[in-house]
CHARMM internal coordinates of N, CA and C (Angstrom, degrees):
IC EDIT
DIST 1 N 1 CA 1.4494
DIST 1 CA 1 C 1.5381
ANGL 1 N 1 CA 1 C 109.13
DIST 1 C 2 N 1.3196
ANGL 1 CA 1 C 2 N 119.19
DIHE 1 N 1 CA 1 C 2 N 148.77
DIST 2 N 2 CA 1.4541
ANGL 1 C 2 N 2 CA 121.45
DIHE 1 CA 1 C 2 N 2 CA 175.36
DIST 2 CA 2 C 1.5322
ANGL 2 N 2 CA 2 C 110.33
DIHE 1 C 2 N 2 CA 2 C -65.26
DIST 2 C 3 N 1.2799
ANGL 2 CA 2 C 3 N 116.07
DIHE 2 N 2 CA 2 C 3 N 148.82
DIST 3 N 3 CA 1.4660
ANGL 2 C 3 N 3 CA 121.62
DIHE 2 CA 2 C 3 N 3 CA -177.45
DIST 3 CA 3 C 1.5362
ANGL 3 N 3 CA 3 C 110.85
DIHE 2 C 3 N 3 CA 3 C -62.46
DIST 3 C 4 N 1.3429
ANGL 3 CA 3 C 4 N 117.05
DIHE 3 N 3 CA 3 C 4 N -23.65
DIST 4 N 4 CA 1.4537
ANGL 3 C 4 N 4 CA 119.71
DIHE 3 CA 3 C 4 N 4 CA -177.53
DIST 4 CA 4 C 1.5151
ANGL 4 N 4 CA 4 C 113.06
DIHE 3 C 4 N 4 CA 4 C -65.40
DIST 4 C 5 N 1.3466
ANGL 4 CA 4 C 5 N 117.26
DIHE 4 N 4 CA 4 C 5 N -23.21
DIST 5 N 5 CA 1.4827
ANGL 4 C 5 N 5 CA 120.91
DIHE 4 CA 4 C 5 N 5 CA -179.11
DIST 5 CA 5 C 1.5422
ANGL 5 N 5 CA 5 C 112.07
DIHE 4 C 5 N 5 CA 5 C -113.73
DIST 5 C 6 N 1.3103
ANGL 5 CA 5 C 6 N 118.28
DIHE 5 N 5 CA 5 C 6 N 8.73
DIST 6 N 6 CA 1.4577
ANGL 5 C 6 N 6 CA 122.48
DIHE 5 CA 5 C 6 N 6 CA 179.62
DIST 6 CA 6 C 1.5359
ANGL 6 N 6 CA 6 C 110.26
DIHE 5 C 6 N 6 CA 6 C -71.31
DIST 6 C 7 N 1.3371
ANGL 6 CA 6 C 7 N 116.63
DIHE 6 N 6 CA 6 C 7 N 157.38
DIST 7 N 7 CA 1.4626
ANGL 6 C 7 N 7 CA 119.79
DIHE 6 CA 6 C 7 N 7 CA 177.28
DIST 7 CA 7 C 1.5390
ANGL 7 N 7 CA 7 C 112.43
DIHE 6 C 7 N 7 CA 7 C -70.00
DIST 7 C 8 N 1.2977
ANGL 7 CA 7 C 8 N 115.24
DIHE 7 N 7 CA 7 C 8 N 138.84
DIST 8 N 8 CA 1.4750
ANGL 7 C 8 N 8 CA 120.83
DIHE 7 CA 7 C 8 N 8 CA -178.33
DIST 8 CA 8 C 1.5192
ANGL 8 N 8 CA 8 C 112.07
DIHE 7 C 8 N 8 CA 8 C -77.22
DIST 8 C 9 N 1.3171
ANGL 8 CA 8 C 9 N 116.23
DIHE 8 N 8 CA 8 C 9 N 148.01
DIST 9 N 9 CA 1.4433
ANGL 8 C 9 N 9 CA 122.00
DIHE 8 CA 8 C 9 N 9 CA 175.38
DIST 9 CA 9 C 1.5283
ANGL 9 N 9 CA 9 C 116.00
DIHE 8 C 9 N 9 CA 9 C 77.36
DIST 9 C 10 N 1.3139
ANGL 9 CA 9 C 10 N 116.57
DIHE 9 N 9 CA 9 C 10 N 7.47
DIST 10 N 10 CA 1.4432
ANGL 9 C 10 N 10 CA 121.83
DIHE 9 CA 9 C 10 N 10 CA -179.10
DIST 10 CA 10 C 1.5105
ANGL 10 N 10 CA 10 C 111.72
DIHE 9 C 10 N 10 CA 10 C -113.16
DIST 10 C 11 N 1.3257
ANGL 10 CA 10 C 11 N 117.54
DIHE 10 N 10 CA 10 C 11 N 139.27
DIST 11 N 11 CA 1.4882
ANGL 10 C 11 N 11 CA 119.76
DIHE 10 CA 10 C 11 N 11 CA -179.71
DIST 11 CA 11 C 1.5376
ANGL 11 N 11 CA 11 C 106.97
DIHE 10 C 11 N 11 CA 11 C -73.22
DIST 11 C 12 N 1.3260
ANGL 11 CA 11 C 12 N 115.55
DIHE 11 N 11 CA 11 C 12 N 131.82
DIST 12 N 12 CA 1.4477
ANGL 11 C 12 N 12 CA 122.94
DIHE 11 CA 11 C 12 N 12 CA -176.18
DIST 12 CA 12 C 1.5336
ANGL 12 N 12 CA 12 C 109.33
DIHE 11 C 12 N 12 CA 12 C -121.89
DIST 12 C 13 N 1.3186
ANGL 12 CA 12 C 13 N 114.93
DIHE 12 N 12 CA 12 C 13 N 155.46
DIST 13 N 13 CA 1.4632
ANGL 12 C 13 N 13 CA 120.74
DIHE 12 CA 12 C 13 N 13 CA 176.95
DIST 13 CA 13 C 1.5286
ANGL 13 N 13 CA 13 C 108.08
DIHE 12 C 13 N 13 CA 13 C -109.23
DIST 13 C 14 N 1.3082
ANGL 13 CA 13 C 14 N 118.86
DIHE 13 N 13 CA 13 C 14 N 129.47
DIST 14 N 14 CA 1.4709
ANGL 13 C 14 N 14 CA 123.24
DIHE 13 CA 13 C 14 N 14 CA 177.90
DIST 14 CA 14 C 1.5186
ANGL 14 N 14 CA 14 C 107.82
DIHE 13 C 14 N 14 CA 14 C -74.49
DIST 14 C 15 N 1.3202
ANGL 14 CA 14 C 15 N 115.67
DIHE 14 N 14 CA 14 C 15 N 119.17
DIST 15 N 15 CA 1.4782
ANGL 14 C 15 N 15 CA 121.75
DIHE 14 CA 14 C 15 N 15 CA 179.61
DIST 15 CA 15 C 1.5093
ANGL 15 N 15 CA 15 C 113.11
DIHE 14 C 15 N 15 CA 15 C -91.73
DIST 15 C 16 N 1.3476
ANGL 15 CA 15 C 16 N 116.87
DIHE 15 N 15 CA 15 C 16 N -39.81
DIST 16 N 16 CA 1.4526
ANGL 15 C 16 N 16 CA 120.78
DIHE 15 CA 15 C 16 N 16 CA -175.80
DIST 16 CA 16 C 1.5483
ANGL 16 N 16 CA 16 C 108.92
DIHE 15 C 16 N 16 CA 16 C -156.43
DIST 16 C 17 N 1.2947
ANGL 16 CA 16 C 17 N 115.25
DIHE 16 N 16 CA 16 C 17 N 143.26
DIST 17 N 17 CA 1.4511
ANGL 16 C 17 N 17 CA 121.17
DIHE 16 CA 16 C 17 N 17 CA 172.48
DIST 17 CA 17 C 1.5505
ANGL 17 N 17 CA 17 C 105.88
DIHE 16 C 17 N 17 CA 17 C -117.27
DIST 17 C 18 N 1.3191
ANGL 17 CA 17 C 18 N 114.43
DIHE 17 N 17 CA 17 C 18 N 109.54
DIST 18 N 18 CA 1.4573
ANGL 17 C 18 N 18 CA 120.57
DIHE 17 CA 17 C 18 N 18 CA -174.25
DIST 18 CA 18 C 1.5188
ANGL 18 N 18 CA 18 C 114.47
DIHE 17 C 18 N 18 CA 18 C -93.68
DIST 18 C 19 N 1.2896
ANGL 18 CA 18 C 19 N 117.62
DIHE 18 N 18 CA 18 C 19 N 30.25
DIST 19 N 19 CA 1.4617
ANGL 18 C 19 N 19 CA 121.90
DIHE 18 CA 18 C 19 N 19 CA -178.07
DIST 19 CA 19 C 1.5273
ANGL 19 N 19 CA 19 C 110.41
DIHE 18 C 19 N 19 CA 19 C -96.17
DIST 19 C 20 N 1.3045
ANGL 19 CA 19 C 20 N 116.02
DIHE 19 N 19 CA 19 C 20 N 166.75
DIST 20 N 20 CA 1.4800
ANGL 19 C 20 N 20 CA 119.90
DIHE 19 CA 19 C 20 N 20 CA 175.50
DIST 20 CA 20 C 1.5212
ANGL 20 N 20 CA 20 C 110.50
DIHE 19 C 20 N 20 CA 20 C -64.82
DIST 20 C 21 N 1.2955
ANGL 20 CA 20 C 21 N 116.63
DIHE 20 N 20 CA 20 C 21 N 164.11
DIST 21 N 21 CA 1.4741
ANGL 20 C 21 N 21 CA 122.14
DIHE 20 CA 20 C 21 N 21 CA -173.03
DIST 21 CA 21 C 1.5205
ANGL 21 N 21 CA 21 C 113.83
DIHE 20 C 21 N 21 CA 21 C -57.50
DIST 21 C 22 N 1.3443
ANGL 21 CA 21 C 22 N 116.79
DIHE 21 N 21 CA 21 C 22 N -39.92
DIST 22 N 22 CA 1.4919
ANGL 21 C 22 N 22 CA 119.52
DIHE 21 CA 21 C 22 N 22 CA -179.44
DIST 22 CA 22 C 1.5113
ANGL 22 N 22 CA 22 C 110.87
DIHE 21 C 22 N 22 CA 22 C -62.86
DIST 22 C 23 N 1.3265
ANGL 22 CA 22 C 23 N 118.13
DIHE 22 N 22 CA 22 C 23 N -44.04
DIST 23 N 23 CA 1.4619
ANGL 22 C 23 N 23 CA 122.94
DIHE 22 CA 22 C 23 N 23 CA -179.65
DIST 23 CA 23 C 1.5064
ANGL 23 N 23 CA 23 C 109.72
DIHE 22 C 23 N 23 CA 23 C -69.69
DIST 23 C 24 N 1.3228
ANGL 23 CA 23 C 24 N 117.31
DIHE 23 N 23 CA 23 C 24 N -43.42
DIST 24 N 24 CA 1.4777
ANGL 23 C 24 N 24 CA 121.20
DIHE 23 CA 23 C 24 N 24 CA 178.85
DIST 24 CA 24 C 1.5254
ANGL 24 N 24 CA 24 C 110.64
DIHE 23 C 24 N 24 CA 24 C -59.31
DIST 24 C 25 N 1.3138
ANGL 24 CA 24 C 25 N 117.73
DIHE 24 N 24 CA 24 C 25 N -42.62
DIST 25 N 25 CA 1.4652
ANGL 24 C 25 N 25 CA 120.65
DIHE 24 CA 24 C 25 N 25 CA 179.07
DIST 25 CA 25 C 1.5517
ANGL 25 N 25 CA 25 C 109.83
DIHE 24 C 25 N 25 CA 25 C -63.22
DIST 25 C 26 N 1.3134
ANGL 25 CA 25 C 26 N 116.91
DIHE 25 N 25 CA 25 C 26 N -42.31
DIST 26 N 26 CA 1.4912
ANGL 25 C 26 N 26 CA 119.73
DIHE 25 CA 25 C 26 N 26 CA 179.20
DIST 26 CA 26 C 1.5202
ANGL 26 N 26 CA 26 C 110.59
DIHE 25 C 26 N 26 CA 26 C -63.65
DIST 26 C 27 N 1.2868
ANGL 26 CA 26 C 27 N 117.93
DIHE 26 N 26 CA 26 C 27 N -42.14
DIST 27 N 27 CA 1.4768
ANGL 26 C 27 N 27 CA 121.05
DIHE 26 CA 26 C 27 N 27 CA 177.62
DIST 27 CA 27 C 1.5140
ANGL 27 N 27 CA 27 C 111.26
DIHE 26 C 27 N 27 CA 27 C -63.45
DIST 27 C 28 N 1.3080
ANGL 27 CA 27 C 28 N 117.14
DIHE 27 N 27 CA 27 C 28 N -37.79
DIST 28 N 28 CA 1.4741
ANGL 27 C 28 N 28 CA 120.44
DIHE 27 CA 27 C 28 N 28 CA 177.59
DIST 28 CA 28 C 1.5245
ANGL 28 N 28 CA 28 C 110.98
DIHE 27 C 28 N 28 CA 28 C -65.09
DIST 28 C 29 N 1.3414
ANGL 28 CA 28 C 29 N 117.16
DIHE 28 N 28 CA 28 C 29 N -37.21
DIST 29 N 29 CA 1.4581
ANGL 28 C 29 N 29 CA 121.58
DIHE 28 CA 28 C 29 N 29 CA 176.32
DIST 29 CA 29 C 1.5285
ANGL 29 N 29 CA 29 C 111.84
DIHE 28 C 29 N 29 CA 29 C -65.06
DIST 29 C 30 N 1.3232
ANGL 29 CA 29 C 30 N 116.11
DIHE 29 N 29 CA 29 C 30 N -29.24
DIST 30 N 30 CA 1.4717
ANGL 29 C 30 N 30 CA 121.12
DIHE 29 CA 29 C 30 N 30 CA 177.70
DIST 30 CA 30 C 1.5118
ANGL 30 N 30 CA 30 C 112.63
DIHE 29 C 30 N 30 CA 30 C -82.96
DIST 30 C 31 N 1.3173
ANGL 30 CA 30 C 31 N 116.91
DIHE 30 N 30 CA 30 C 31 N -10.22
DIST 31 N 31 CA 1.4570
ANGL 30 C 31 N 31 CA 120.48
DIHE 30 CA 30 C 31 N 31 CA 178.37
DIST 31 CA 31 C 1.4996
ANGL 31 N 31 CA 31 C 115.80
DIHE 30 C 31 N 31 CA 31 C 107.26
DIST 31 C 32 N 1.3338
ANGL 31 CA 31 C 32 N 117.69
DIHE 31 N 31 CA 31 C 32 N 1.44
DIST 32 N 32 CA 1.4583
ANGL 31 C 32 N 32 CA 121.46
DIHE 31 CA 31 C 32 N 32 CA 179.40
DIST 32 CA 32 C 1.5143
ANGL 32 N 32 CA 32 C 108.02
DIHE 31 C 32 N 32 CA 32 C -94.37
DIST 32 C 33 N 1.3380
ANGL 32 CA 32 C 33 N 117.34
DIHE 32 N 32 CA 32 C 33 N 105.77
DIST 33 N 33 CA 1.4327
ANGL 32 C 33 N 33 CA 122.98
DIHE 32 CA 32 C 33 N 33 CA -177.87
DIST 33 CA 33 C 1.5330
ANGL 33 N 33 CA 33 C 109.85
DIHE 32 C 33 N 33 CA 33 C -128.75
DIST 33 C 34 N 1.3249
ANGL 33 CA 33 C 34 N 116.69
DIHE 33 N 33 CA 33 C 34 N 156.13
DIST 34 N 34 CA 1.4307
ANGL 33 C 34 N 34 CA 121.19
DIHE 33 CA 33 C 34 N 34 CA 175.70
DIST 34 CA 34 C 1.5183
ANGL 34 N 34 CA 34 C 109.31
DIHE 33 C 34 N 34 CA 34 C -62.07
DIST 34 C 35 N 1.3118
ANGL 34 CA 34 C 35 N 117.11
DIHE 34 N 34 CA 34 C 35 N 128.45
DIST 35 N 35 CA 1.4318
ANGL 34 C 35 N 35 CA 123.43
DIHE 34 CA 34 C 35 N 35 CA -177.28
DIST 35 CA 35 C 1.5377
ANGL 35 N 35 CA 35 C 113.21
DIHE 34 C 35 N 35 CA 35 C 90.55
DIST 35 C 36 N 1.3371
ANGL 35 CA 35 C 36 N 116.22
DIHE 35 N 35 CA 35 C 36 N -8.41
DIST 36 N 36 CA 1.4486
ANGL 35 C 36 N 36 CA 121.57
DIHE 35 CA 35 C 36 N 36 CA 179.10
DIST 36 CA 36 C 1.5312
ANGL 36 N 36 CA 36 C 112.27
DIHE 35 C 36 N 36 CA 36 C -79.50
DIST 36 C 37 N 1.2942
ANGL 36 CA 36 C 37 N 115.44
DIHE 36 N 36 CA 36 C 37 N 164.89
DIST 37 N 37 CA 1.4720
ANGL 36 C 37 N 37 CA 122.26
DIHE 36 CA 36 C 37 N 37 CA -179.76
DIST 37 CA 37 C 1.5173
ANGL 37 N 37 CA 37 C 111.22
DIHE 36 C 37 N 37 CA 37 C -105.45
DIST 37 C 38 N 1.3170
ANGL 37 CA 37 C 38 N 116.08
DIHE 37 N 37 CA 37 C 38 N 143.44
DIST 38 N 38 CA 1.4629
ANGL 37 C 38 N 38 CA 122.91
DIHE 37 CA 37 C 38 N 38 CA 171.32
DIST 38 CA 38 C 1.4876
ANGL 38 N 38 CA 38 C 109.93
DIHE 37 C 38 N 38 CA 38 C -151.25
DIST 38 C 39 N 1.3327
ANGL 38 CA 38 C 39 N 115.72
DIHE 38 N 38 CA 38 C 39 N 164.81
DIST 39 N 39 CA 1.4737
ANGL 38 C 39 N 39 CA 121.93
DIHE 38 CA 38 C 39 N 39 CA -178.77
DIST 39 CA 39 C 1.5269
ANGL 39 N 39 CA 39 C 108.26
DIHE 38 C 39 N 39 CA 39 C -125.26
DIST 39 C 40 N 1.3171
ANGL 39 CA 39 C 40 N 118.66
DIHE 39 N 39 CA 39 C 40 N 128.46
DIST 40 N 40 CA 1.4471
ANGL 39 C 40 N 40 CA 122.15
DIHE 39 CA 39 C 40 N 40 CA 178.69
DIST 40 CA 40 C 1.5457
ANGL 40 N 40 CA 40 C 108.13
DIHE 39 C 40 N 40 CA 40 C -83.05
DIST 40 C 41 N 1.3201
ANGL 40 CA 40 C 41 N 115.09
DIHE 40 N 40 CA 40 C 41 N 121.36
DIST 41 N 41 CA 1.4747
ANGL 40 C 41 N 41 CA 120.08
DIHE 40 CA 40 C 41 N 41 CA 177.41
DIST 41 CA 41 C 1.4977
ANGL 41 N 41 CA 41 C 112.33
DIHE 40 C 41 N 41 CA 41 C -90.16
DIST 41 C 42 N 1.3281
ANGL 41 CA 41 C 42 N 115.56
DIHE 41 N 41 CA 41 C 42 N -47.44
DIST 42 N 42 CA 1.4510
ANGL 41 C 42 N 42 CA 120.99
DIHE 41 CA 41 C 42 N 42 CA -174.14
DIST 42 CA 42 C 1.5360
ANGL 42 N 42 CA 42 C 110.66
DIHE 41 C 42 N 42 CA 42 C -149.71
DIST 42 C 43 N 1.3211
ANGL 42 CA 42 C 43 N 114.43
DIHE 42 N 42 CA 42 C 43 N 145.22
DIST 43 N 43 CA 1.4537
ANGL 42 C 43 N 43 CA 120.06
DIHE 42 CA 42 C 43 N 43 CA 174.73
DIST 43 CA 43 C 1.5335
ANGL 43 N 43 CA 43 C 107.00
DIHE 42 C 43 N 43 CA 43 C -140.78
DIST 43 C 44 N 1.3168
ANGL 43 CA 43 C 44 N 115.53
DIHE 43 N 43 CA 43 C 44 N 99.62
DIST 44 N 44 CA 1.4796
ANGL 43 C 44 N 44 CA 119.51
DIHE 43 CA 43 C 44 N 44 CA -178.47
DIST 44 CA 44 C 1.5289
ANGL 44 N 44 CA 44 C 108.37
DIHE 43 C 44 N 44 CA 44 C -134.42
DIST 44 C 45 N 1.3109
ANGL 44 CA 44 C 45 N 114.84
DIHE 44 N 44 CA 44 C 45 N 132.21
DIST 45 N 45 CA 1.4446
ANGL 44 C 45 N 45 CA 120.31
DIHE 44 CA 44 C 45 N 45 CA 179.69
DIST 45 CA 45 C 1.5106
ANGL 45 N 45 CA 45 C 114.63
DIHE 44 C 45 N 45 CA 45 C 65.52
DIST 45 C 46 N 1.3396
ANGL 45 CA 45 C 46 N 116.76
DIHE 45 N 45 CA 45 C 46 N 18.82
DIST 46 N 46 CA 1.4236
ANGL 45 C 46 N 46 CA 120.64
DIHE 45 CA 45 C 46 N 46 CA -179.04
DIST 46 CA 46 C 1.5032
ANGL 46 N 46 CA 46 C 114.04
DIHE 45 C 46 N 46 CA 46 C 93.20
DIST 46 C 47 N 1.3190
ANGL 46 CA 46 C 47 N 117.76
DIHE 46 N 46 CA 46 C 47 N -24.01
DIST 47 N 47 CA 1.4568
ANGL 46 C 47 N 47 CA 120.76
DIHE 46 CA 46 C 47 N 47 CA 176.84
DIST 47 CA 47 C 1.5403
ANGL 47 N 47 CA 47 C 108.94
DIHE 46 C 47 N 47 CA 47 C -82.28
DIST 47 C 48 N 1.2999
ANGL 47 CA 47 C 48 N 115.27
DIHE 47 N 47 CA 47 C 48 N 150.65
DIST 48 N 48 CA 1.4615
ANGL 47 C 48 N 48 CA 118.79
DIHE 47 CA 47 C 48 N 48 CA -177.82
DIST 48 CA 48 C 1.5467
ANGL 48 N 48 CA 48 C 110.48
DIHE 47 C 48 N 48 CA 48 C -129.92
DIST 48 C 49 N 1.3040
ANGL 48 CA 48 C 49 N 114.49
DIHE 48 N 48 CA 48 C 49 N 148.64
DIST 49 N 49 CA 1.4869
ANGL 48 C 49 N 49 CA 121.53
DIHE 48 CA 48 C 49 N 49 CA 172.07
DIST 49 CA 49 C 1.5077
ANGL 49 N 49 CA 49 C 106.36
DIHE 48 C 49 N 49 CA 49 C -116.60
DIST 49 C 50 N 1.3345
ANGL 49 CA 49 C 50 N 116.17
DIHE 49 N 49 CA 49 C 50 N 125.89
DIST 50 N 50 CA 1.4360
ANGL 49 C 50 N 50 CA 122.42
DIHE 49 CA 49 C 50 N 50 CA -178.08
DIST 50 CA 50 C 1.5179
ANGL 50 N 50 CA 50 C 110.19
DIHE 49 C 50 N 50 CA 50 C -125.35
DIST 50 C 51 N 1.3568
ANGL 50 CA 50 C 51 N 115.21
DIHE 50 N 50 CA 50 C 51 N 153.96
DIST 51 N 51 CA 1.4631
ANGL 50 C 51 N 51 CA 120.81
DIHE 50 CA 50 C 51 N 51 CA 171.27
DIST 51 CA 51 C 1.5198
ANGL 51 N 51 CA 51 C 106.57
DIHE 50 C 51 N 51 CA 51 C -102.55
DIST 51 C 52 N 1.3307
ANGL 51 CA 51 C 52 N 115.00
DIHE 51 N 51 CA 51 C 52 N 122.31
DIST 52 N 52 CA 1.4463
ANGL 51 C 52 N 52 CA 120.87
DIHE 51 CA 51 C 52 N 52 CA 176.66
DIST 52 CA 52 C 1.5093
ANGL 52 N 52 CA 52 C 106.97
DIHE 51 C 52 N 52 CA 52 C -122.83
DIST 52 C 53 N 1.3340
ANGL 52 CA 52 C 53 N 115.94
DIHE 52 N 52 CA 52 C 53 N 118.93
DIST 53 N 53 CA 1.4508
ANGL 52 C 53 N 53 CA 122.96
DIHE 52 CA 52 C 53 N 53 CA -174.94
DIST 53 CA 53 C 1.5347
ANGL 53 N 53 CA 53 C 109.62
DIHE 52 C 53 N 53 CA 53 C 55.78
DIST 53 C 54 N 1.3096
ANGL 53 CA 53 C 54 N 118.73
DIHE 53 N 53 CA 53 C 54 N -110.74
DIST 54 N 54 CA 1.4641
ANGL 53 C 54 N 54 CA 121.08
DIHE 53 CA 53 C 54 N 54 CA -176.22
DIST 54 CA 54 C 1.5500
ANGL 54 N 54 CA 54 C 112.63
DIHE 53 C 54 N 54 CA 54 C -106.45
DIST 54 C 55 N 1.3400
ANGL 54 CA 54 C 55 N 117.97
DIHE 54 N 54 CA 54 C 55 N 2.81
DIST 55 N 55 CA 1.4450
ANGL 54 C 55 N 55 CA 119.61
DIHE 54 CA 54 C 55 N 55 CA -176.35
DIST 55 CA 55 C 1.4755
ANGL 55 N 55 CA 55 C 115.01
DIHE 54 C 55 N 55 CA 55 C -125.31
DIST 55 C 56 N 1.3358
ANGL 55 CA 55 C 56 N 116.00
DIHE 55 N 55 CA 55 C 56 N 167.93
DIST 56 N 56 CA 1.4646
ANGL 55 C 56 N 56 CA 123.41
DIHE 55 CA 55 C 56 N 56 CA 177.10
DIST 56 CA 56 C 1.5159
ANGL 56 N 56 CA 56 C 109.42
DIHE 55 C 56 N 56 CA 56 C -107.13
DIST 56 C 57 N 1.3115
ANGL 56 CA 56 C 57 N 115.97
DIHE 56 N 56 CA 56 C 57 N 142.23
DIST 57 N 57 CA 1.4633
ANGL 56 C 57 N 57 CA 122.00
DIHE 56 CA 56 C 57 N 57 CA 177.86
DIST 57 CA 57 C 1.5460
ANGL 57 N 57 CA 57 C 108.57
DIHE 56 C 57 N 57 CA 57 C -131.68
DIST 57 C 58 N 1.3326
ANGL 57 CA 57 C 58 N 114.26
DIHE 57 N 57 CA 57 C 58 N 142.73
DIST 58 N 58 CA 1.4484
ANGL 57 C 58 N 58 CA 121.81
DIHE 57 CA 57 C 58 N 58 CA 173.24
DIST 58 CA 58 C 1.5098
ANGL 58 N 58 CA 58 C 107.32
DIHE 57 C 58 N 58 CA 58 C -107.27
DIST 58 C 59 N 1.3413
ANGL 58 CA 58 C 59 N 117.49
DIHE 58 N 58 CA 58 C 59 N 125.75
DIST 59 N 59 CA 1.4438
ANGL 58 C 59 N 59 CA 122.65
DIHE 58 CA 58 C 59 N 59 CA -179.65
DIST 59 CA 59 C 1.5220
ANGL 59 N 59 CA 59 C 108.69
DIHE 58 C 59 N 59 CA 59 C -118.74
DIST 59 C 60 N 1.3497
ANGL 59 CA 59 C 60 N 116.21
DIHE 59 N 59 CA 59 C 60 N 138.47
DIST 60 N 60 CA 1.4534
ANGL 59 C 60 N 60 CA 117.77
DIHE 59 CA 59 C 60 N 60 CA 177.66
DIST 60 CA 60 C 1.5165
ANGL 60 N 60 CA 60 C 110.93
DIHE 59 C 60 N 60 CA 60 C -77.51
DIST 60 C 61 N 1.3171
ANGL 60 CA 60 C 61 N 116.02
DIHE 60 N 60 CA 60 C 61 N 168.39
DIST 61 N 61 CA 1.4479
ANGL 60 C 61 N 61 CA 122.75
DIHE 60 CA 60 C 61 N 61 CA -172.05
DIST 61 CA 61 C 1.5370
ANGL 61 N 61 CA 61 C 112.66
DIHE 60 C 61 N 61 CA 61 C -60.27
DIST 61 C 62 N 1.3325
ANGL 61 CA 61 C 62 N 117.88
DIHE 61 N 61 CA 61 C 62 N -39.54
DIST 62 N 62 CA 1.4642
ANGL 61 C 62 N 62 CA 119.53
DIHE 61 CA 61 C 62 N 62 CA -177.65
DIST 62 CA 62 C 1.5072
ANGL 62 N 62 CA 62 C 112.45
DIHE 61 C 62 N 62 CA 62 C -66.31
DIST 62 C 63 N 1.3130
ANGL 62 CA 62 C 63 N 118.18
DIHE 62 N 62 CA 62 C 63 N -38.73
DIST 63 N 63 CA 1.4701
ANGL 62 C 63 N 63 CA 121.58
DIHE 62 CA 62 C 63 N 63 CA 178.85
DIST 63 CA 63 C 1.5251
ANGL 63 N 63 CA 63 C 110.43
DIHE 62 C 63 N 63 CA 63 C -76.93
DIST 63 C 64 N 1.3094
ANGL 63 CA 63 C 64 N 118.05
DIHE 63 N 63 CA 63 C 64 N -42.65
DIST 64 N 64 CA 1.4609
ANGL 63 C 64 N 64 CA 121.45
DIHE 63 CA 63 C 64 N 64 CA -177.60
DIST 64 CA 64 C 1.5111
ANGL 64 N 64 CA 64 C 112.62
DIHE 63 C 64 N 64 CA 64 C -63.82
DIST 64 C 65 N 1.3520
ANGL 64 CA 64 C 65 N 116.65
DIHE 64 N 64 CA 64 C 65 N -33.18
DIST 65 N 65 CA 1.4526
ANGL 64 C 65 N 65 CA 120.22
DIHE 64 CA 64 C 65 N 65 CA 179.12
DIST 65 CA 65 C 1.5141
ANGL 65 N 65 CA 65 C 113.42
DIHE 64 C 65 N 65 CA 65 C -67.69
DIST 65 C 66 N 1.3236
ANGL 65 CA 65 C 66 N 117.67
DIHE 65 N 65 CA 65 C 66 N -15.80
DIST 66 N 66 CA 1.4602
ANGL 65 C 66 N 66 CA 120.67
DIHE 65 CA 65 C 66 N 66 CA -178.51
DIST 66 CA 66 C 1.5365
ANGL 66 N 66 CA 66 C 112.51
DIHE 65 C 66 N 66 CA 66 C -96.80
DIST 66 C 67 N 1.3242
ANGL 66 CA 66 C 67 N 116.07
DIHE 66 N 66 CA 66 C 67 N -2.12
DIST 67 N 67 CA 1.4724
ANGL 66 C 67 N 67 CA 121.03
DIHE 66 CA 66 C 67 N 67 CA 176.56
DIST 67 CA 67 C 1.5518
ANGL 67 N 67 CA 67 C 108.70
DIHE 66 C 67 N 67 CA 67 C -97.06
DIST 67 C 68 N 1.3249
ANGL 67 CA 67 C 68 N 115.39
DIHE 67 N 67 CA 67 C 68 N 113.17
DIST 68 N 68 CA 1.4533
ANGL 67 C 68 N 68 CA 119.93
DIHE 67 CA 67 C 68 N 68 CA -179.04
DIST 68 CA 68 C 1.5231
ANGL 68 N 68 CA 68 C 108.90
DIHE 67 C 68 N 68 CA 68 C -99.84
DIST 68 C 69 N 1.3581
ANGL 68 CA 68 C 69 N 115.41
DIHE 68 N 68 CA 68 C 69 N 133.40
DIST 69 N 69 CA 1.4573
ANGL 68 C 69 N 69 CA 121.29
DIHE 68 CA 68 C 69 N 69 CA -176.94
DIST 69 CA 69 C 1.4894
ANGL 69 N 69 CA 69 C 112.01
DIHE 68 C 69 N 69 CA 69 C -128.46
DIST 69 C 70 N 1.3137
ANGL 69 CA 69 C 70 N 117.04
DIHE 69 N 69 CA 69 C 70 N 165.78
DIST 70 N 70 CA 1.4541
ANGL 69 C 70 N 70 CA 122.87
DIHE 69 CA 69 C 70 N 70 CA 176.81
DIST 70 CA 70 C 1.5014
ANGL 70 N 70 CA 70 C 109.13
DIHE 69 C 70 N 70 CA 70 C -135.85
END
COOR INIT
IC SEED 1 N 1 CA 1 C
IC BUILD
């Protein structure tokens, strides 16, 4: 499921990042990798706030919709 509709406050595993290579590389530099763990804090208006490792990230709707989690 896309991270935009995932349950809040639950640790999730990134299954696939369906973005173009440039965006995928940038997400990897931020710590979002396939098989990695993250926690969804908030999803409002399509934008999401996630906890990755020790930090928080805000992702816009277009990028967040391409991150599939389980």
